[in-house]
Every structure is written in structure tokens, then in C-alpha cells.
N, C-alpha and C positions, 0 to 999 in steps of 0.2 A: 643501583636502584633498579633500573630497567629489568635486568634479569631477575630479580626478586619477585618483580611484580609479574612478569612472565610465568616463573613457577608457580606463584600463586593462583594465577587466572586459570591455568592449565588444572592445578589441583582442583579448583572449585568445579570445572567443567568436567574432569573426570569423577568427582564426588554425586554432582547434579545427574550425569549420565547415567550413572548406576544405580542411584536410588530410585529413578522414575522406571516403572514399567514400559518395556519396550511396546510402541504402537502395533507393531506386527513382528511376530519370532523372525529372528535371522539366524540363518545357519552360520557355524564357525567358518571364518574367512569370506564371507560374502561382504565384503566392501561396501559394494552399491547398495545394499540393502541398510546396512550399518549407518553408513554416510547419511542416507533419506531420514532414517528414523532417528537418529541423533539431532541433527539439524531440526526434522520437526518438532521434537520434544523443546529443543531451545527457541524456536522460534514462536512455540504455545505461550510463551512470557512478553513475547515481543511487545505487547501493548503497553505493558508495564515496566519495560526498560530490562536491560541486562547490565546492572551496573559491574557486574565482574568483568566484563569486557569494555567498559565505557561507554554502553549504550544507554541514553537517556530515554525515558518513557515519551512513547507518541500519543499519550492519550493525556489532554486533548494536543493534536496537531495545530498548530497556529500558523495560518497563512496571512499577507499583509498584501493590499493593494493589487489584487488579480484583476486583471483587465480583459474584458471580452467584448469583441465588436465585430460586426458584418452587416450587410442591409441595412445599413444608414443609422445604425445605433449602437452607442458604446454602454456596457453594463460595467460598473466598477464595484466590485465585492472589496472595502476598505479593510473589513476584518473578517476572517473567515476560520472561525472556531469548529474543528472537527475531532467529534467524540465517537467512539465505537471501538476503537483498537484494542482495546483490552479484551474485548469480547470475541475477538477473531477466532475463527477455527481454522487452522491448516489442512486443507482437503485432500492434497496432493503434491507432490514434489516428483517431478520427471527428470532425469537426468540422460544425457546421450553423449556417449563417452568418444563416440565417431566423429561428431559434429561440436564437440566440448561446447555442449548447451545446457541449461537447466531452466526450467519452467515451475515455479511455484503458484501455486492456486491457492487463494485464501477467500474466507466467506465471511462477512463482518456485519453488523447491523451500522447504520451512519446517519448521524444528524449533524449538518453543516449550519452554524448559524452566525450572526453578524448583522454588519449594517451594507447597504448597497448605494449607488447612486446610477440612474439612467437618464441618458440623454440622446435626443436625436429623434428619430421618425420611424414609427412602425405602421405597417399598412396606410401610410400618407397621413397618419396623425401624429402630432409632434408631442413629443413623451419629455419631460424632464420632472424626475421624481427621484426623491429620497426617502429611504426608510429603512426597516430592518426586514431581515428575510429569514427564512428556516428550510432547509432541504432535508428529507427524513425518509429512510426506508428501515425495515426491519431486517433484511437481507441483500446484500450487493457481492456479485463474484467478481474477483479480480484473478486474473493470469498474467505475471510476470516474467517476460522470458530475458535470459543473460546468456552472455558467451562466458565461458570459462577459461581464463588463463592460468597455468601453474608457474608460481614464482617462488624462490628461494628468499629465507629472511635469513637477517643476520645470525639467528641462532642455530642456523643448518637444517632447519625444518621446512617443509613445502607447506604454502598457502595456495588457496584459490583468490584471485583477484577477477572480480565480476564486472562486466560491461553490460549496459541496457542496450537489449535490440528491440523490446518493444513490449506492447501491452494490449490486454484487451478486458472489458468490465460490462456487466451487465446486471440490473435490478432483477432479483427471483422475488420480490415482491413488489407491490404498487410504491412508485416514488411520489411522495408528497413533496410540493412546492408551493411555499408560499413568499410571494414577493410584496410584502405589507399590504396595502390594500388595492396594490395595481393587479396584481394576481394571484388566483389560489386555484389549483388544481391537481390532478395526480396523472403520473405516465404510468398506463398499465402494463402488465406483466407479457401481455400477450404482443405488444408491440414496443419493447424496450426504448424508451429515449427518442420516439419518434412518434407515436400516435397519441394526441392528449385528448381524452373525453369532454373536457370543458372549455377548451379555447384552441383556436386555429393557428396563435402565431407564436407558442410555446416552442415548435419544432426549429423555429429560425434562432431561438435561444441556444438550445440545446446543442445546435450544429456548431456553436462557437465556444463551447463550456470547454474547448480541449485546454486552455491555459490552467484552470483551477485542476482540473484531472491530472495533466501530466506533472504539474509541482507537487502535488500530492505522492504521486507515485515515485518522482524521483527522490522525495524525502523516505519512502520505504526502502527503494532500492540501496539508497546510501547506507540504511542501517544493515541490510543484507551483505552489502560490500564489505562494511565494516567487522562483521561478524565472521566472514570467511577468512578476512586478514587478521584476524586475532587468534583464531583456533587452528592449530595445525591439522594440516589432514590425517597426520597418522591418529591422534587423538578422535576424530570424527569416524574413522573406519575401525574402530574397537570397541 
């Protein structure tokens, strides 16, 4: 049964790769170009899922109980529903065979909604607030860096196993932030995630946003890892 499933998946991938025009022309035998192009073609559908590889849709991405805390306050996002993955554009894929690394850069709109609870003190004021929130931008660029290890499958084919090395991100358009009636403002493109035009305490919150960011990016990286463990390297390089 497993062998049959593998054959079907490979056949689907080969058909998909051959029917979709290459984003850039590749010379015969240019394996690096072919790997990047075929991967880019597949990842362009990643927001809606890749069912032929057992990868579910990332739209919407649902996170629970993301807790941020520092400077005397705690901010808990009880639910976080992140939309925008289906409209992502794969801007670039960089392979470094010498250092066995890969960098994937995507640009996506983003809208995160749900409920939050904030407690503690900010600028000497006690805060105890529950409400709904929205974080939205028309464009945010994220680069995910991975280490590549080549592994052999039970079928005799070689695959890539990815390990997350790090990431970076920045809004390309203004980032709108609404925390119920507690705060509404925008982060400007000129100073992403640091300078706020209408309030002076939001930078404190942005500095502790790492739990939400890392959770979402780890979810995306898990999808990348699954993809490369399901598709033989030989099929990506032709």
C-alpha cells in the first residue's frame, strides 16, 4: 500500500511539474535551477495545501494560547486565526550546496484575528483588559533559512531533511494593529515593528511578539520539511 501511494504521489508531482510553465528557463542538466523552479511551482500552492503529499491547507492557520510577556505585563492571544497564506508569492529560493543551506523568501498579505487578554502594568498604569484584536498588513516579507541533510528513503531514493536555522521578517506596507478599545495604531514601513505614529508603548509589545511569530514560522517550516521528505530529489531535479 505504501509503495502504491508513493508511486501515485510521484506521478502527480511529475504531471504537475511538467504542466506548469517554468518560472525561469533552465538548461538541460542544471539541477540547481530545476530544483528551485519545481519547488517554487509547488510552494505557490502551499497556502491551499498539497493533498497529493499529505499537506493540509495553511489557510487559515489556527494558533491557540499564544502568550507574550515582558516589562510587567502579560498579553495572551486565546485564539489566533491567521489568513493570507493562499495569496503568498514565493519571491526567491536560494540554495547553497557548499554550506548545505536553503533560504525561502515569501511575500504575503496577513490578517490575524481572535480574542486577547492583557494584564499587568504599562507605563505605571494597571491594565486588565479582555477583547478582540486584529493585526493586518497588505504585504509582509518572510525569509526562512534551513539546513539541508540528504537522507535515503526505504525506496532507495534520496530526500532532503530540513532543520530550521532562523528567519527574518518585515512588513512592506503599514501594519494595522487593533486591540479592542485599548489601542489602535499603525506601524510604518519606514521603521518596521519599532516606531508607532499614534502610541508610544506599542514598541514594548512588539519586542515580545516572538512567541506568535516563531509558532507561525515553525508551522510553515514543518510544511517545507514534509514536502522535501515526500518528494525524491531526483524528481525535483528534472
